[in-house]
C-alpha positions in Angstrom: 88.2 108.9 70.3 88.3 111.8 72.8 91.1 114.3 72.9 92.3 114.9 76.4 94.6 117.5 78.0 96.0 117.6 81.6 96.2 120.9 83.3 98.8 120.8 86.2 101.8 118.6 86.2 102.3 118.0 89.9 102.0 114.9 92.1 98.5 113.8 91.0 99.4 114.3 87.3 101.6 111.2 87.7 98.4 109.2 88.4 96.2 110.5 85.6 98.8 110.4 82.8 99.3 106.6 82.6 95.5 106.0 82.8 94.9 108.3 79.9 97.8 106.8 77.8 96.6 103.2 78.5 93.1 103.9 77.2 92.9 103.4 73.4 89.8 105.6 73.3 91.7 108.6 74.6 94.3 110.7 72.8 96.5 112.8 75.0 96.7 116.1 73.0 98.5 118.4 75.4 99.7 119.1 78.9 99.9 122.4 80.8 101.7 123.9 83.8 102.5 127.5 84.6 106.1 126.4 85.5 108.0 125.8 82.3 110.8 124.0 84.2 108.6 121.0 84.9 108.6 120.1 81.2 112.1 118.7 81.4 111.0 116.2 84.1 107.9 115.0 82.4 107.5 111.3 81.4 108.0 110.4 77.7 104.3 110.2 77.0 103.8 113.8 78.2 106.9 115.1 76.3 105.5 113.7 73.1 102.6 116.2 73.1 102.6 120.1 73.1 103.4 121.7 76.4 101.7 125.0 77.4 102.1 127.4 80.3 98.7 129.1 79.6 95.5 127.0 79.6 93.6 129.5 77.6 96.2 129.2 74.8 95.9 125.4 75.1 92.2 125.6 74.6 92.5 127.9 71.6 95.1 125.8 69.8 94.2 122.2 70.8 90.4 122.1 71.3 90.3 119.2 73.7 87.2 117.3 74.4 88.1 116.7 78.0 90.5 118.4 80.4 91.9 116.8 83.6 92.4 119.4 86.3 95.3 118.4 88.6 95.7 121.9 90.1 96.0 123.5 93.5 92.6 123.6 95.3 92.0 127.3 94.7 92.0 126.8 90.9 89.6 123.9 90.8 86.4 125.9 90.5 87.5 128.9 88.3 89.4 126.7 85.8 86.6 124.1 85.7 84.1 126.8 84.9 86.3 128.4 82.3 86.6 125.1 80.3 83.0 124.0 80.8 81.7 127.4 79.7 83.7 126.8 76.5 82.0 123.5 75.9 84.8 121.3 77.2 84.1 118.3 79.6 86.0 118.5 82.8 87.4 115.8 85.1 88.5 117.6 88.3 90.4 116.4 91.3 88.9 117.0 94.7 87.9 119.2 96.4 85.0 121.0 94.7 85.6 124.2 96.5 87.6 125.9 99.2 84.5 126.3 101.3 80.7 125.6 101.3 79.8 128.8 99.5 82.2 128.1 96.6 81.1 124.5 96.5 77.4 125.5 96.3 78.2 128.0 93.5 80.0 125.2 91.6 76.9 123.0 92.0 74.7 125.8 90.6 77.1 126.2 87.7 77.0 122.5 86.9 73.2 122.6 86.9 73.2 125.6 84.5 75.5 123.8 82.0 73.9 120.4 81.3 75.6 120.4 77.8 78.9 119.4 79.4 79.9 116.9 82.0 82.0 117.8 85.1 83.3 114.7 86.8 84.8 114.8 90.3 87.6 112.5 91.5 86.3 110.9 94.6 87.7 107.6 93.4 87.5 105.7 96.7 83.7 105.4 96.1 84.7 102.8 93.4 87.1 100.8 95.5 86.0 97.1 95.6 85.7 97.3 99.4 83.5 100.4 99.2 81.3 99.0 96.5 80.7 95.8 98.4 80.1 97.5 101.7 77.6 99.9 100.1 75.8 96.9 98.6 75.7 95.2 102.0 74.4 98.2 103.9 71.7 99.1 101.3 70.5 95.5 101.3 69.5 95.7 104.9 70.6 92.1 105.4 72.5 92.9 108.6 70.0 95.5 109.9 70.4 99.3 110.1 73.6 101.2 110.6 74.1 102.0 114.3 77.6 103.4 114.3 80.8 104.1 112.3 84.3 105.4 112.5 86.9 106.7 110.1 90.6 107.0 110.9 93.3 108.6 108.7 96.7 108.3 110.4 99.1 109.9 107.8 102.3 111.9 107.9 103.3 115.0 106.1 106.7 116.6 106.7 107.5 120.3 106.9 109.2 119.9 103.5 105.9 118.8 102.0 104.5 122.3 102.7 107.7 124.1 102.0 107.9 122.5 98.5 104.4 123.7 97.6 103.5 126.6 99.9 99.9 126.8 98.7 99.3 123.6 100.7 99.8 125.4 104.0 97.8 128.5 103.2 94.0 128.9 103.9 93.5 131.1 100.9 94.9 128.6 98.4 94.3 125.2 100.1 91.1 125.9 102.0 92.3 123.8 104.9 94.7 121.1 105.8 94.4 117.4 106.7 90.7 117.4 106.1 90.3 119.0 102.7 93.6 117.7 101.3 94.2 114.2 102.8 91.0 112.9 104.5 88.2 114.4 102.4 87.8 110.9 100.8 87.1 109.3 104.2 84.6 112.0 105.3 82.9 111.5 101.9 82.7 107.7 102.5 81.2 108.0 106.0 78.4 110.1 104.5 78.1 108.0 101.4 77.9 104.7 103.3 76.0 105.7 106.4 73.6 108.4 105.4 72.8 112.0 106.1 74.6 113.7 109.0 72.6 116.2 111.0 75.1 117.3 113.6 78.9 117.4 114.1 81.0 118.3 117.2 84.6 118.8 116.1 88.0 119.8 117.4 90.6 121.2 115.0 94.2 121.4 115.9 97.8 122.1 114.9 100.2 119.6 116.6 103.2 120.1 114.3 105.4 123.1 114.5 105.4 123.9 110.8 104.4 127.5 110.8 101.4 126.8 108.4 97.9 128.2 108.6 96.0 125.0 108.0 95.1 122.2 110.5 97.1 119.0 110.7 94.9 117.1 113.2 91.2 116.8 113.7 88.7 114.8 115.7 84.9 114.9 115.4 81.8 113.1 116.6 79.1 112.7 114.0 75.4 112.3 114.6 73.5 110.7 111.7 69.9 111.4 110.8 69.1 107.7 111.2 70.2 107.8 114.8 73.7 106.3 114.3 76.8 107.8 115.9 80.2 108.1 114.4 83.7 109.3 115.1 86.2 110.7 112.7 89.9 111.3 113.3 92.6 112.5 110.8 96.1 113.6 111.3 99.2 114.4 109.3 101.4 113.9 112.4 101.7 110.1 112.3 105.3 108.8 111.8 104.3 107.3 108.5 101.3 106.8 106.1 99.2 104.0 107.6 96.1 102.4 106.3 92.9 104.3 106.4 90.3 102.5 108.5 86.6 102.7 108.1 84.3 100.6 110.4 80.5 100.4 110.1 78.5 98.7 112.8 75.1 97.3 111.8 72.6 95.6 114.1 73.8 92.0 113.2 77.4 92.5 112.3 80.2 95.0 111.9 82.3 95.7 108.8 85.8 96.9 108.7 87.8 98.3 105.8 91.5 98.2 106.7 94.7 97.5 104.8 92.7 97.6 101.5 90.5 94.7 102.5 86.8 94.5 103.7 86.1 92.2 106.7 82.8 91.1 108.3 83.1 90.9 112.1 80.3 88.7 113.5 78.8 89.0 117.0 81.2 86.4 118.3 84.2 88.2 117.0 84.9 86.0 114.0 86.5 88.0 111.2 85.9 87.0 107.6 87.6 88.7 104.6 85.0 89.6 102.0 87.1 91.3 99.3 90.2 93.3 98.7 91.0 96.4 96.7 93.4 96.5 93.8 96.5 98.2 95.2 98.4 101.1 93.6 102.1 100.2 93.4 104.8 102.5 94.7 105.1 105.1 97.4 101.7 106.6 96.7 99.8 103.3 97.5 97.6 105.2 99.9 95.9 107.0 97.0 94.1 103.8 96.1 93.9 102.3 92.7 90.5 103.4 91.6 91.4 106.5 89.6 91.5 104.3 86.5 88.0 102.9 87.1 86.6 106.3 87.7 88.3 108.0 84.8 87.3 105.3 82.3 83.8 105.4 83.7 83.7 109.2 83.1 84.7 108.7 79.4 82.0 106.1 78.9 79.5 108.5 80.3 80.6 111.1 77.8 80.5 108.6 74.9 77.1 107.2 75.9 75.7 110.5 77.2 74.8 109.1 80.6 74.9 110.5 84.2 76.9 107.6 85.5 79.8 109.4 87.1 80.5 111.5 90.3 79.0 114.9 89.8 79.8 118.2 91.6 76.5 117.9 93.5 77.6 114.5 94.8 80.8 116.0 96.2 79.4 119.1 97.8 78.6 117.4 101.1 82.2 116.6 101.9 83.0 120.4 101.9 80.0 121.2 104.1 81.1 118.6 106.6 84.6 120.1 106.7 83.2 123.6 107.2 80.9 122.3 110.0 83.8 120.7 111.8 85.7 124.0 111.7 82.7 125.9 112.8 82.0 123.5 115.7 85.6 123.7 116.9 85.3 127.5 117.1 81.9 127.5 118.7 82.6 124.7 121.2 79.4 122.9 120.5 77.8 120.7 117.7 76.6 122.3 114.5 74.6 121.2 111.5 76.4 120.8 108.2 
């Protein structure tokens, strides 16, 4: 049995906690947040274990085998490296850095510390729809990929940024709708369709929120295999709608929408191939694959395998985001 602690008791904490508690091979040993007031609002399972406001004190007193980092973006790398350097395995929420330079440094740190495992939460790679589409593309049954698109039409209110000011600041968030909301979709376009050698992007603020980060972005992607793609994300929709990913192959197209994967044949006939497990409640758009990924990470620790999402696997998503920003400023395509 592995002793686990959660660092950060915000929104995503509510996703990690029940997964840890439900796994009989994991013992929740402590939780931590720098705001002591959150302790009163914690679920019963979290109130049943020691609460800390200092993660260094938690490490000294509890000696966890694994820590789950559910922290603001700017803390991901330094806190991950702190625990890993003390021999603790880390399961860290996305992103893996505020920018490409920090992500690269994190990759180098991971390579220098093979004695511990650092898992990154890009859980949508393990959605049933993603797994099936990846299998189809890699099989070559429908020919090569010739195009793709990824749309993320979501909504974030001004109150969302006012409640947690770090979300709207470049120094603490690293960006807006790309690094916070649609990083998963960018990651999947790369993961499914291959290397991207050029990006032409446009980054905008359409909402009058007085924040530093972008709320809307559009980009054209050119893949090394010759395919073309388009990416669009916004926090200015009227609600949180389904993420849409479409991949066109030579013999058919495939669409992930409303948590289902469809094959669209040349004659337009649409066939449902599979459907994701859905997360109940208002946060349904997070997807339900956190549990699959977290349990997979613990099996990798137990069996000492590399079967989890590494820092090096997640670096490209940050490089793509930086390239879109750079292209928007330059007014022409750039390489990630």
